[in-house]
VEXLOLUM-639276 format. One record per residue (C-alpha): x, y, z. Coordinates in steps of 0.1 Angstrom, whole numbers, plus 5000, padded with zeros to 4 digits. Layout:
BEGIN
XYZ
...
***
This chain:
BEGIN
770583045589
772682965558
775082675556
778082885555
779182745590
780383075604
778983055639
781582815655
784482995642
785583145676
786083495666
786983625701
789683365705
791583475675
791383845681
794684035690
796183985724
795784245751
797784565746
800184495774
801184155758
801484325724
803784595736
805884335755
806484155721
807384475703
809684585731
811484255732
811984255694
813384615695
815784535723
817184235704
817684435672
819184715691
821884485706
822684355672
822884695656
825184815684
827684525680
827784585643
828484955647
831284905672
832884645649
832784885620
834385165640
837184935652
837984815619
838185165604
840385295632
842784995627
843085035590
843485415592
846485395616
848685245590
848785525564
852385475556
851985105545
851485015507
847984995495
848084625489
849284565524
846584795538
843884615518
844984275531
844884405566
841484545561
840184205547
841484025578
839884265602
836484215583
836783845588
837683865624
834784095630
832383855612
833683565633
833383765665
829783875657
828983505649
830183385682
828383645700
825183565682
825583205691
826183285728
822983495726
821083195712
822482975740
821083215766
817783235750
817582855749
818082845786
815183075791
817283365804
818783695792
821683905801
819684035831
818983685844
815283695835
813083385825
810583335798
807483315819
806283645804
806683515769
808983805760
812283605754
810483325735
808883585713
812083755706
813783435697
810983325673
810883675657
814683635650
814083285636
811283445613
813683685600
815783395588
812883235571
812782925595
809982765614
809182875647
809982615676
807082575699
808082455734
806282165749
803782385767
800082425758
799982805763
802982845740
801182655713
798082875717
800183185717
802083075686
798783015666
797583355678
800883515667
800583335633
797083445627
798283805632
801183785610
800183625579
800683265590
803783065595
805382725602
805182605638
807682335646
806082135675
808181965702
809281615694
807481365714
805481615733
801781595743
799981925743
797181875767
794282125763
792182195794
790182485784
788382625753
786782925738
783582905718
783882525717
787482525703
790382405721
792882575699
792582925682
790582915649
793082885619
792583195598
795883205579
798082965562
799582775592
801582465593
801682255625
804682025620
805081755646
807581485653
805581205671
803581495686
800081475702
797481745708
794781605732
791781725752
792281655788
790081375801
788581595828
788081905806
784682025794
783681905758
785282095729
786782025695
790482035690
790982225656
788882465636
789782605603
787882915594
787083085562
790283175543
792282965567
794582695556
795982425580
798682185572
799081905599
802181685597
803081395620
800481485647
797981285666
794681465674
792881285702
789881315726
787881605711
784281605720
781281825708
777681815718
774581935701
772582215716
769982085740
766682095721
764081845709
765381695676
763181665647
762081315635
764681195610
763981085575
766780835571
766880595542
764280315543
764080035518
760879865527
758580115510
757180235543
756080605547
755580605585
757180905602
758280835638
757281085664
760181325676
762081165705
762281335738
765381535745
767981305760
771181365779
774181495759
776281225743
773680955749
773980645728
772780735692
769480625680
769080505645
766680695622
763480525613
761580755590
760880675553
761980875523
759480935495
759680725463
760480915432
760880865395
764280785382
765580855346
768580645341
771180705314
772880425294
775980285311
779280235294
779679955269
777179775246
773579695253
770279865251
769280175268
767380115301
764080285303
763080475334
761080265361
757780425371
757380495408
754480675425
755680985444
754681005481
754481355497
757481415520
756681475556
757481825569
760581755591
762182095597
761482235632
760982615637
764582655649
767782455642
771482495652
773682575624
775582315605
779082295620
777882385654
778482035668
780381875638
783981785637
785181685671
788781645661
788781895632
786182125616
786982285582
784482555574
783282665540
786182855525
788682685546
791382425536
793282155555
795981915544
796581625567
799781425563
801181135583
798781205611
796181035632
792681135644
791680895672
788980875699
787181195690
783381215694
780981445677
777481545690
776281545654
778481465623
782181395617
783581225648
787181265636
786781535608
783881745595
784681905562
782682185546
785582325527
788482155511
790381865529
793181635517
794181335539
797381165529
799080855545
797080905577
794780705600
791180795611
790380545638
788080485668
786080805663
782280835667
779481055656
775981085669
774381095635
776481075603
780181015595
781880835625
785380885610
784781165584
781781375573
781981575541
779881835524
782782005505
785681855486
787381565502
790481365490
791681055509
794980905496
796880595510
795080625544
793080405567
789480485580
788980215605
786980115636
784780435636
781080425643
777980645635
774580655651
772680665617
774980645586
778480635573
780380465601
783680535582
782780815558
779581005551
779281235521
776181425530
773181345552
769781205548
766881455552
766481535588
765981905592
769781955591
770281835555
773681875539
774081765504
777081545497
779981715481
782881545462
784781265477
787781085460
789380795477
792580635463
794680345476
792880355509
791080115533
787580165549
787379875573
785679765606
783380065608
779880045621
776580245617
773380215634
771180225603
772880265568
776280255552
778480075577
781680185557
780480465534
777380665530
776780905501
773681125497
773281345467
777081365462
779781255438
782080975453
784780775435
786780495450
789780385432
792280105440
790780075475
789179835499
785679845518
785779545542
784479405574
781979695580
778579655596
775279845591
772179825613
768579735602
768279935570
771179835548
774379885529
776779685552
779679815531
778280105511
775080305509
774380525478
771380735487
769080945465
770881155440
774180985447
776580925418
778980665430
781880495410
783980205420
787180115401
789479835412
787779825445
787179515468
783879525487
784179215509
782879055542
780579345551
777279275570
773879425576
770679335593
768979495564
769379475526
772379505505
775279335525
777979465502
776279765485
772779925487
771580165461
768380375465
767380605436
771080675428
773580585402
776380325406
779080225382
781379945392
784479865371
787179605375
786079545409
785179255433
781979215455
782478905476
781578725508
779078995520
775978915539
772479055545
769678935566
767279065540
767379075503
770579135482
773478975498
775979135474
773879435459
770479565465
769179815439
765880015447
764880225417
768480315408
770680265378
773580015383
776279925357
778679635364
781479615341
784479365341
783579285377
782678985399
779778935424
780678615442
780078415474
777678665489
774678545511
771178675517
770578465549
767478575568
764078415565
762578475531
765778655518
766278645480
768978755456
772178635472
774078805444
771879095432
768379205441
766679465418
763579635428
762179875402
765579975390
767879895361
770979675361
773379625332
776179345333
779079385309
781679115310
780779035347
780378715366
777678655393
778578315408
778478095440
775978335458
773478185481
769878295493
767278145517
764578165489
765178145452
767078285435
770578275448
771878465419
769778755406
766178845415
764179135397
760679265398
760879385363
762479275331
765079545333
768279345339
770679325308
773379065307
775779075277
777078765260
780478785278
778878775312
777978465333
775378405360
776178055373
776577815402
774278015425
771877845449
769177755449
768677895414
770478155393
767678395383
764078465391
761678755389
758378895379
757478825351
758878475356
762478465342
763878145328
766877995346
769178075319
768978425331
767378655305
768478435275
***
């Protein structure tokens, strides 16, 4: 099956309503229009009779009388219209009926549509569902949600609590919540299909849950940094929503051909690595991508979402993207993604499309394998999704956790840029990248970014790079800690350029750990106007360790005040750090 993510779109839920309901909406609309036309016609006849009765008056006087009559008629019609609105707002009509059938509400909303205004959606879950269905059938619309209301979803269709968004629809809240009832079956809250465009404003999405299909999962090939090629046996099927199990399988070593980084200095030659055959990980059958992704919101390929001043909280995905899974185009502005979780990748957000995060917080999320805060793509595991494009601006990725790699951010074969942002206080499990993990094929750029106080039981307390490209400019990597090598930065066969930046006060604290500032294993590192200082390691050096003479430091950089020593490697490097 392709990765177009079309199977979870819930086609049946977004089809036209039953014919009886459709006729009811049409009948109500016609009745409303008939009443208005009747009043206008009567007013016009009365005006004509009144003006024609004074044929012996002068023309000017007759015209003045006509103008007064027209004004009176307009005022009269306005008053009747307001009275009619008052009756509708009480849920009744001239016959004393109520709105339980939906006829009066539909008639009122159709009239508001004629005026180009938003539709008011009462604080009633069925009314919200009905309004989305109606908008899907009528080229979209703006739905004004009730202020302070909690729309509680108790049922779903094809795994979606609300109808799939197939048109351009705005859900405009006012301190409004849309939640899955605690006793309801598991389902996601929102789903944007191909061609759909959702705008969500001032709304909290809470409690969505998805679960992967019950089947024996393949052994996962998550990133490993110890050079191991052992493949773990496939685990037995476990109950749905069980505690996530970190991946343990190695990824083959490949050759890297780095390109020169910005600034001066010699080009860095490609390190030589011996390829190892990749294990066959794909099982005969797999559920499609998107099937269990995005417990709060799933954006399918060809879909679009704009999230503004909103919150995604306590959503849990059976696979990727606890809060949001994006395969299309999603922009998140001035919003919070918090306390969400995913079984595999992207506790807060999973991306395989185009994602933009602006002035937002991604905090206190967790993932079983990688990308506690944000995951751009997955590691090879039989359900591989290449990373897309991620742009993060003036945002915070903090206090997130992953079971294996990338406590704050994970990128696999994608393009990720962080600008004027913070990646702080995140935690990764036994593999690495407490703050950030850039996996095979990733192109990661940090500009004016603070990577601080992150921790991992593995390598790369602040940042881990594995056969990827990293460019760091005007940034700070400080006070990160790893139990293994590379307290600030660990580079395995990648290309790293540090420019106008600082790697300070990081620690490689476990037994035998080296490279408190930077650990380079078969890769290439270039320092331009960069300081590596006050870093600490259990074994020498505290500053920079490298296994090959492929670290370049320009004259305006400094490697100093690290403990026990500044630099060491193979071949032996003098303590003045590469001259």
